[in-house]
C-alpha positions as CSV (number, residue, x, y, z in Angstrom):
1,X,44.7,1.7,-22.0
2,X,43.3,-1.8,-21.1
3,X,40.1,-2.2,-19.2
4,X,40.4,-4.0,-15.9
5,X,39.0,-7.5,-15.9
6,X,35.6,-7.7,-14.2
7,X,34.5,-10.6,-12.1
8,X,31.7,-12.7,-13.7
9,X,28.3,-11.1,-13.0
10,X,29.6,-7.6,-12.4
11,X,29.6,-4.7,-14.8
12,X,30.5,-1.1,-15.1
13,X,27.7,1.4,-14.3
14,X,26.8,2.2,-17.9
15,X,26.8,-1.3,-19.3
16,X,23.6,-3.2,-20.3
17,X,24.5,-5.9,-17.7
18,X,24.2,-3.4,-14.9
19,X,20.6,-2.6,-16.1
20,X,19.7,-6.3,-16.2
21,X,21.1,-6.8,-12.7
22,X,19.2,-3.8,-11.5
23,X,15.9,-5.1,-13.0
24,X,16.4,-8.6,-11.6
25,X,17.1,-7.3,-8.1
26,X,14.5,-4.6,-7.9
27,X,11.5,-5.8,-10.0
28,X,9.4,-7.0,-7.1
29,X,9.8,-3.7,-5.2
30,X,9.1,-1.7,-8.4
31,X,6.0,-3.7,-9.0
32,X,4.7,-3.2,-5.5
33,X,5.3,0.6,-5.9
34,X,3.4,0.6,-9.2
35,X,0.6,-1.4,-7.7
36,X,0.1,1.1,-4.9
37,X,0.4,3.9,-7.4
38,X,-2.1,2.6,-10.0
39,X,-4.5,0.7,-7.7
40,X,-4.6,-2.6,-9.7
41,X,-2.2,-5.3,-10.9
42,X,-2.9,-4.8,-14.6
43,X,-2.0,-1.2,-14.7
44,X,0.9,-1.8,-12.4
45,X,2.4,-4.3,-14.8
46,X,2.0,-1.9,-17.7
47,X,3.5,1.0,-15.7
48,X,6.6,-1.0,-14.6
49,X,7.1,-2.2,-18.2
50,X,6.8,1.3,-19.6
51,X,9.1,2.8,-17.0
52,X,11.7,0.1,-17.4
53,X,11.6,0.4,-21.2
54,X,12.2,4.1,-20.9
55,X,14.9,3.6,-18.3
56,X,16.7,0.9,-20.3
57,X,16.7,3.0,-23.4
58,X,18.4,5.9,-21.5
59,X,20.5,3.7,-19.1
60,X,23.8,5.0,-20.5
61,X,22.8,8.6,-20.1
62,X,21.2,8.4,-16.7
63,X,23.0,10.7,-14.3
64,X,21.5,9.2,-11.1
65,X,23.6,5.9,-11.2
66,X,23.8,6.1,-7.4
67,X,19.9,5.9,-7.2
68,X,18.5,4.1,-10.3
69,X,15.5,3.0,-8.4
70,X,14.6,6.6,-7.5
71,X,15.0,7.4,-11.2
72,X,12.6,4.6,-12.2
73,X,10.1,5.6,-9.5
74,X,10.2,9.2,-10.6
75,X,9.6,8.0,-14.2
76,X,6.6,6.0,-13.0
77,X,5.1,9.0,-11.2
78,X,5.5,11.1,-14.3
79,X,3.9,8.5,-16.5
80,X,1.0,8.4,-14.2
81,X,0.7,12.2,-14.2
82,X,0.6,12.1,-18.0
83,X,-2.1,9.5,-18.0
84,X,-4.4,11.7,-15.9
85,X,-4.1,14.4,-18.6
86,X,-5.4,12.2,-21.4
87,X,-8.6,10.2,-21.6
88,X,-8.4,6.5,-20.9
89,X,-9.0,4.6,-24.1
90,X,-8.6,1.0,-22.8
91,X,-10.8,-1.2,-20.7
92,X,-9.7,-3.9,-18.3
93,X,-10.7,-7.5,-19.1
94,X,-12.0,-10.0,-16.5
95,X,-9.0,-12.3,-16.8
96,X,-5.4,-11.7,-17.8
97,X,-4.0,-14.1,-20.3
98,X,-0.9,-14.9,-18.3
99,X,-0.4,-15.0,-14.5
100,X,1.8,-12.6,-12.7
101,X,4.3,-13.9,-10.1
102,X,2.9,-13.9,-6.6
103,X,4.6,-11.5,-4.3
104,X,4.0,-12.1,-0.6
105,X,5.0,-8.5,0.3
106,X,2.3,-7.2,-2.1
107,X,-0.2,-9.5,-0.6
108,X,0.7,-8.3,2.9
109,X,0.3,-4.7,1.8
110,X,-3.0,-5.5,0.0
111,X,-4.5,-7.0,3.1
112,X,-3.5,-4.1,5.4
113,X,-6.8,-3.5,7.0
114,X,-8.6,-2.5,3.8
115,X,-6.0,0.1,2.9
116,X,-5.6,-1.4,-0.6
117,X,-9.3,-1.1,-1.4
118,X,-9.5,2.4,0.2
119,X,-6.6,3.6,-1.9
120,X,-8.0,2.0,-5.1
121,X,-11.2,3.9,-4.5
122,X,-9.4,7.3,-4.6
123,X,-9.0,9.2,-7.9
124,X,-5.6,8.5,-9.5
125,X,-4.1,11.9,-8.7
126,X,-5.0,11.7,-5.0
127,X,-3.7,8.2,-4.8
128,X,-0.4,9.2,-6.4
129,X,0.0,12.1,-4.0
130,X,-0.5,9.8,-1.0
131,X,1.9,7.2,-2.4
132,X,4.6,9.6,-3.1
133,X,4.2,11.6,0.2
134,X,3.6,8.8,2.7
135,X,4.8,5.5,1.2
136,X,7.8,7.0,-0.6
137,X,8.2,9.8,2.0
138,X,8.9,12.5,-0.5
139,X,8.6,16.1,0.6
140,X,5.8,18.3,-0.8
141,X,8.2,19.9,-3.2
142,X,9.6,16.6,-4.4
143,X,6.1,15.2,-4.9
144,X,5.1,18.3,-6.9
145,X,8.2,17.9,-9.1
146,X,7.5,14.2,-9.7
147,X,3.9,14.9,-10.6
148,X,4.6,18.1,-12.5
149,X,2.2,20.2,-10.4
150,X,2.4,22.9,-7.8
151,X,3.2,22.4,-4.1
152,X,-0.3,23.8,-3.3
153,X,-1.9,21.1,-5.5
154,X,0.0,18.4,-3.6
155,X,-1.2,19.8,-0.3
156,X,-4.8,20.1,-1.4
157,X,-4.8,16.7,-3.0
158,X,-3.3,15.1,0.1
159,X,-5.7,16.8,2.4
160,X,-8.7,15.7,0.3
161,X,-7.4,12.2,-0.1
162,X,-6.9,11.8,3.7
163,X,-10.4,13.1,4.3
164,X,-11.8,10.5,1.9
165,X,-9.8,7.7,3.5
166,X,-11.0,8.7,6.9
167,X,-14.6,8.5,5.8
168,X,-14.0,5.2,3.9
169,X,-12.1,3.3,6.4
170,X,-13.5,2.1,9.7
171,X,-12.5,4.2,12.7
172,X,-10.8,1.1,14.2
173,X,-8.5,0.6,11.2
174,X,-4.9,1.5,11.9
175,X,-3.5,0.7,8.5
176,X,-2.6,4.4,7.9
177,X,-0.6,4.7,11.0
178,X,0.3,8.1,12.4
179,X,1.9,9.4,9.2
180,X,-1.4,10.5,7.5
181,X,-2.9,12.5,10.3
182,X,-1.6,15.9,9.4
């Protein structure tokens, strides 16, 4: 049976071109997510690269073709959870050898009334819980699944993280909005 002719630039869901198109279209958003999750641009670049490498290798087998970005974000959260479980053997350098592309949306997020600095000051697990719960708007159960921990751990980490943010940020700061008050 012949395969229907595809218009230029389109591809079937399992083809490599579909993955390339996905990466080209969603890379800035994935980088912003990784930056918020990791707390710094260096680790964010590494996290995106590792998650996309894993996703690309499994692209033909991925069942969530209707939500590939969700699949990559879950992969990033799981990579971060695994990083907490092993000691950090690398150290950041003062300058990176090549420059990342500027993303105005990331800059806007970074300048949100000191939220970037406050999140970066949190331990990685607390930061990840807040990112998944309040930026990604996952449920407690979904966050627990993504991080490979219990729902109770998600609740306690979120509560402790919010308490730390409240003491770190100025009382007049409104960067957290109403979503982190409970």
